[in-house]
C-alpha atoms as one frame of an Amber mdcrd trajectory, in Angstrom:
protein
 -44.786  74.333 -45.034 -44.170  70.169 -44.505 -41.223  70.797 -47.104 -40.030
  73.366 -44.839 -40.705  70.522 -41.861 -38.780  67.626 -43.918 -35.577  69.466
 -44.261 -35.669  70.636 -41.168 -35.371  67.072 -39.501 -33.548  65.712 -42.356
 -31.101  68.583 -41.315 -31.383  67.810 -37.644 -30.365  63.811 -38.305 -27.403
  64.984 -40.004 -25.957  67.064 -36.904 -27.075  63.964 -34.746 -25.269  61.461
 -37.552 -22.117  63.096 -37.577 -21.964  64.012 -34.535 -22.779  60.524 -33.373
 -19.799  58.990 -35.818 -17.026  61.572 -34.209 -17.854  60.313 -30.503 -17.301
  56.397 -31.759 -14.366  57.362 -33.331 -12.521  59.245 -30.624 -13.971  56.670
 -27.657 -11.869  54.533 -29.973  -8.674  56.056 -30.122  -9.043  56.507 -26.857
  -9.777  52.367 -25.920  -6.728  51.994 -28.174  -4.575  53.932 -26.530  -5.433
  52.763 -23.141  -5.148  48.882 -24.808  -2.030  49.410 -25.963  -0.750  50.563
 -22.308  -2.211  48.173 -20.287  -0.291  45.354 -22.352   2.365  43.220 -20.292
   5.126  41.387 -21.690   8.105  39.428 -20.609   9.684  36.377 -19.811   9.916
  34.076 -16.925  13.334  31.923 -16.388  14.478  29.751 -14.081  16.460  31.363
 -10.629  19.246  28.241 -10.768  20.726  27.393 -14.631  18.182  31.102 -16.280
  16.857  28.737 -18.777  13.785  29.918 -19.965  10.278  28.214 -18.172   7.655
  26.783 -20.765   3.593  26.301 -19.239   4.388  29.039 -16.142   0.283  30.290
 -14.981   0.158  34.700 -15.564  -3.076  35.160 -14.032  -4.337  38.629 -12.775
  -5.066  38.456  -9.309  -8.812  37.872  -8.544 -10.163  37.060 -11.919  -9.603
  34.072 -14.828  -7.612  36.468 -16.656  -4.404  34.816 -17.673  -1.999  33.427
 -20.032   0.978  30.614 -19.779   4.254  30.847 -20.569   5.395  29.364 -24.262
   8.362  27.228 -25.106  10.679  30.250 -24.392   8.969  31.641 -21.346   7.232
  34.541 -22.849   4.387  36.476 -21.701   1.575  38.784 -23.439  -1.430  39.749
 -21.195  -3.544  42.663 -21.216  -4.578  44.229 -17.679  -5.213  47.871 -15.461
  -2.692  49.618 -14.501  -3.789  48.614 -11.265  -3.923  44.982 -11.398  -2.070
  42.627 -10.195  -0.096  39.486 -11.777   0.572  35.967 -10.123   3.508  34.138
 -11.139   3.251  30.199 -10.312   4.746  27.164 -11.093   4.579  23.006 -10.325
   7.888  23.351  -8.135   8.012  27.068  -7.631   7.444  29.322  -5.376   4.561
  31.575  -6.113   5.724  35.633  -7.193   3.169  38.464  -7.416   3.792  41.599
  -9.060   2.299  45.085  -9.253   1.922  46.581 -12.718   1.482  50.051 -11.915
   3.578  51.698 -14.786   5.721  49.402 -16.315   4.811  47.122 -19.778   7.777
  44.806 -19.481   7.842  42.717 -16.071  10.672  40.160 -16.591  10.232  37.100
 -13.576  13.200  34.590 -11.780  11.060  31.807 -10.528  12.949  30.259  -7.555
  12.190  27.004  -6.615  10.399  26.116  -4.372  12.682  23.601  -1.878   9.931
  22.818   0.523   8.284  21.231  -2.895  11.391  19.500  -4.015  13.141  18.467
  -1.653  10.628  17.278   0.891  12.214  14.540   3.023  10.408  11.463   3.641
  11.907   8.754   6.516  10.719   5.599   5.286  13.277   2.303   6.535  16.878
   2.951   8.323  16.975   6.522   6.358  15.465   9.444   4.934  14.397  10.016
   0.796  13.059  12.951  -1.543  10.029  13.462  -2.334  10.830  13.022  -6.070
  11.950   9.737  -5.854   8.723   8.001  -4.015   7.401   8.704  -7.404   6.475
   4.781  -8.291   4.179   1.995  -6.700   3.598   1.789  -2.901   1.467  -0.581
  -1.268   0.289  -0.518   1.907  -1.726  -1.868   4.621  -2.590  -0.105   7.872
  -2.576  -1.982  11.684  -6.139  -1.764  11.802  -6.698  -3.882   8.566  -3.983
  -6.626  10.022  -5.399  -6.757  13.370  -8.749  -8.013  12.359  -7.534 -10.969
  10.404  -7.205 -14.287  12.766  -3.813 -14.907  11.179  -0.491 -16.661  13.056
   2.070 -14.457  11.355   2.007 -10.802   9.920   2.838 -12.437   6.360   0.100
 -14.406   6.147  -1.697 -11.013   6.596  -0.825  -9.724   3.339  -1.968 -12.566
   1.176  -4.400 -10.892  -1.296  -4.564  -7.546   0.314  -1.876  -5.627  -2.580
  -1.618  -6.158  -6.372   2.055  -7.531  -7.298   2.957  -8.951  -4.199   2.547
 -12.868  -4.067   2.509 -14.712  -0.605   2.546 -18.625  -0.442   3.063 -20.764
   2.024   5.819 -23.588   2.223   3.584 -25.954   3.971   0.312 -26.347   5.876
   2.148 -26.576   9.525   1.990 -23.479  10.862   4.876 -22.747  11.451   5.462
 -22.950   8.315   7.622 -20.050   6.412   5.746 -17.844   4.264   7.288 -16.822
   0.706   7.091 -13.637  -0.797   7.531 -12.224  -3.697   7.442  -8.853  -5.317
   6.650  -8.073  -8.978   7.600 -12.915  -9.179  10.820 -14.372  -9.476  13.268
 -12.107 -10.654  16.363 -14.580 -10.400  17.145 -18.187 -10.929  19.436 -18.769
  -8.986  18.999 -16.918  -6.687  17.008 -15.917  -3.773  13.965 -13.716  -5.109
  13.261 -12.605  -1.022  12.649  -9.075  -1.069  14.218  -6.886   1.327  12.515
  -6.751   4.896  13.200  -3.449   6.548  11.710  -3.458  10.841  11.439   0.331
  12.291  14.526   0.916  10.103  16.155  -1.998  10.890  16.945  -5.026   7.570
  16.117  -7.827   9.321  16.558 -11.924   7.465  12.336 -12.372   8.492   9.648
 -11.175   9.710   7.636 -14.041  11.081   8.799 -12.860  15.002   6.014  -9.274
  14.369   3.305  -9.823  16.091   0.453  -9.099  13.992  -0.873  -7.118  17.414
   2.253  -4.717  17.491   2.030  -3.369  13.245   1.213  -0.062  13.223   1.963
   0.221   8.924   3.019  -1.769   6.413   4.090  -0.510   3.059   5.897  -2.119
   0.142   8.165  -0.269  -2.375   7.175  -2.325  -5.762   9.833  -0.624  -8.560
  12.544   1.932  -9.022  11.602   3.494  -5.861  12.965   0.532  -3.989  16.259
   0.169  -5.910  17.468   4.403  -5.849  16.293   4.290  -1.833  18.034   0.498
  -0.469  20.762  -0.032  -3.421  21.092  -3.338  -4.902  19.288  -5.194  -1.856
  16.453  -3.858  -3.170  16.174  -5.134  -6.106  13.144  -7.145  -4.899  11.259
  -4.798  -3.507  11.125  -3.877   0.545   8.797  -4.743   2.907   8.919  -2.036
   5.439   7.246  -2.323   8.647   6.171   0.231  11.785   5.772  -0.955  15.331
   4.044   0.933  16.811   5.480   3.105  19.770   4.570   5.560  22.968   2.495
   8.438  22.275   3.126  11.517  24.291  -0.441  12.030  25.714  -2.199  10.095
  29.445  -1.182   6.246  29.921  -3.663   4.235  27.901  -3.949  -0.098  28.213
  -5.932  -1.436  26.098  -7.171  -5.455  25.382  -7.927  -6.795  21.982  -8.714
 -10.298  22.445 -10.884 -12.664  19.965 -12.033 -16.437  19.599 -12.710 -18.560
  16.378 -13.391 -22.353  15.081 -12.078 -24.299  12.423 -13.511 -27.200  11.201
 -12.316 -28.765   7.152 -14.295 -27.508   4.719 -14.590 -30.710   2.058 -13.070
 -34.196   1.929 -12.794 -36.516  -0.795 -15.549 -40.107  -1.203 -13.834 -42.728
  -0.149 -14.726 -46.262  -0.976 -15.890 -48.999   1.405 -14.148 -51.351   2.043
 -15.918 -54.142  -0.046 -15.724 -52.561  -2.222 -12.050 -51.726  -2.482 -11.329
 -55.282  -2.743 -13.324 -55.696  -4.893 -12.112 -53.144  -8.000  -8.370 -54.271
  -6.105  -9.015 -57.482  -7.677 -10.273 -56.361 -10.864  -6.726 -54.813 -10.977
  -5.323 -57.403 -10.885  -7.443 -59.206 -13.403  -6.479 -56.615 -16.015  -2.588
 -56.708 -14.937  -2.490 -60.504 -14.560  -1.228 -60.768 -11.729  -3.327 -62.572
  -9.352  -0.861 -63.843  -6.775  -0.213 -59.672  -5.400  -4.240 -59.397  -4.342
  -4.012 -62.401  -2.600  -1.066 -61.512  -0.717  -3.041 -58.281   0.887  -6.665
 -59.656   0.634  -6.530 -63.432   0.408  -8.093 -66.085  -1.835 -11.222 -64.309
  -4.402 -13.568 -67.426  -2.790 -13.343 -65.070   0.826 -14.210 -61.732   0.436
 -17.136 -62.229   2.117 -15.471 -61.490   4.686 -15.376 -58.170   4.125 -18.799
 -57.178   3.784 -20.106 -54.849   5.926 -16.280 -53.986   7.915 -15.917 -49.964
   8.013 -12.636 -48.810   7.026 -10.518 -45.987   7.883 -11.142 -42.514   6.958
  -7.539 -41.564   7.131  -8.983 -38.123   6.501 -11.193 -37.560   9.123  -8.449
 -39.049  11.206  -5.681 -36.886  10.536  -8.274 -33.041   9.685 -11.202 -33.770
  11.176 -11.246 -32.669  14.881 -12.404 -29.454  15.276  -9.788 -26.887  15.431
  -9.751 -23.186  17.561  -8.088 -19.777  17.899  -7.965 -17.740  20.394  -6.049
 -14.411  20.607  -4.807 -11.732  23.147  -2.679  -8.435  23.621  -2.028  -6.725
  25.332   0.045  -2.944  25.309   0.071   0.462  27.732   2.066   2.886  26.300
   1.953   5.994  27.501   4.714   9.011  27.698   5.691  13.008  27.544   7.222
  14.926  24.911  10.707  13.712  27.021  10.093  10.556  26.939   7.426   8.046
  26.088   7.312   4.488  26.287   5.123   0.802  24.274   4.947  -1.889  25.888
   3.053  -5.256  24.049   2.251  -8.159  24.879   0.329 -11.138  22.440   0.390
 -14.359  22.708  -1.483 -15.831  20.025  -2.546 -20.037  20.609  -4.441 -22.545
  17.443  -5.397 -25.717  17.368  -4.965 -26.215  13.833  -7.300 -29.413  12.201
  -4.802 -31.516  11.023  -2.901 -33.496  14.383   0.299 -32.445  15.722  -0.140
 -29.329  14.409  -0.799 -27.144  17.571   0.723 -24.132  17.656   1.423 -21.336
  20.147   3.836 -18.240  20.361   4.275 -15.228  22.639   5.679 -11.515  21.840
   7.122  -9.606  23.924   7.664  -5.815  23.120   9.104  -3.035  25.061  10.026
   0.694  23.187  11.558   3.684  25.123  11.895   7.072  23.229  14.234   9.974
  24.734  14.426  12.969  23.455  16.594  14.554  26.036  16.968  18.407  23.146
  15.784  18.481  19.970  19.077  17.491  18.438  19.590  14.455  20.053  17.141
  11.343  19.968  17.688   8.194  21.609  15.406   4.481  21.030  15.938   1.202
  22.554  13.836  -1.348  21.082  13.724  -4.953  23.141  11.673  -7.718  21.145
  11.110 -11.071  22.479   9.502 -13.981  20.541   8.523 -17.632  21.577   6.709
 -20.178  19.721   5.699 -23.938  20.250   4.302 -26.837  18.276   3.107 -29.500
  20.155   2.319 -32.536  18.463   0.036 -35.305  18.929  -0.053 -38.758  18.020
  -2.223 -40.209  15.957  -5.368 -42.054  17.286  -5.493 -45.686  15.484  -9.204
 -46.073  14.976  -8.223 -49.521  13.250 -11.663 -51.403  12.870 -10.926 -54.372
   9.962  -7.656 -56.157   9.230  -4.381 -53.624   9.249  -3.360 -55.512   6.309
  -6.351 -53.945   4.264  -5.124 -50.591   2.869  -7.722 -48.032   2.765
């Protein structure tokens, strides 16, 4: 009895195993046929020159299933017949294709003009966006407005990598030397090209810092590509504030500050100075030169207790101040807008004879009668004064003593 049951179970097991094996074979054949039917291949070329495009992304829409074309622009991807393929590449327009019953899909990608030929307005012209891949440093008008400086060039000090800003002298109206990437010439001028509101100018010292919207510095080959040989030493582009299409806005910005010398050098008293001069004359074996200025050595006690002239305090010792006022009125409409800016900068420097004042007036009118015509009118006036003062005499001992 047991042997009959065991034979029956073995017979059922053989039938089940045989059926399961047949089912697996049929499923594998069906899966192979489906996979072979849903594999899509093709070649992607450029619409301009017909050359193959490597690196194009071919992705099944809504999934992460995708491949990248090889050096010959070929691709191969397994997807279902209801899927949609998305072809995309940088600089080309994206294309979507429904597969359907197709197994070969060749694509011609069209360059995206909006990306490659996008125009950027800089200076007095326009340039392709691809020309501006170089180094560009920028400073906004809000950053400049916070700095209590007399000129625009001073506000660039230490704010841009590769741009050196140095003063030729200590006067408030001293010329500021700007070098982009250092000096590139030994005998010629290394100054950069200045562009203010689209027009080349020789200097930007008469532009009020409060009237600046932005400053852009082109530091490499992009400047030469756009401005030619004139931009070989770099280009500094300044855009001033203009009118708005909104209601009239009036703004007033003022600040007041103090200046004082941070540190002075220590100097000798008249008594020590006379002793040092005598020792120097002895070393040089020239006693008569000492006696011509200070008298005989026996009379040195006449200098004891004398108060000498500290020329540092007399020349740099006063407390300076800075007072700046900026008034602007801007407004207009879609057809016409205007901008008026008045800025006054008063500086009483710590150095005698360096009182500095500057008045800047700027008026800008823009009229756009239609979409094709735009008229612009700009007036800029600058008045700078340097008021000197005679140094105050505070000599308290004989003038013949050099202190």
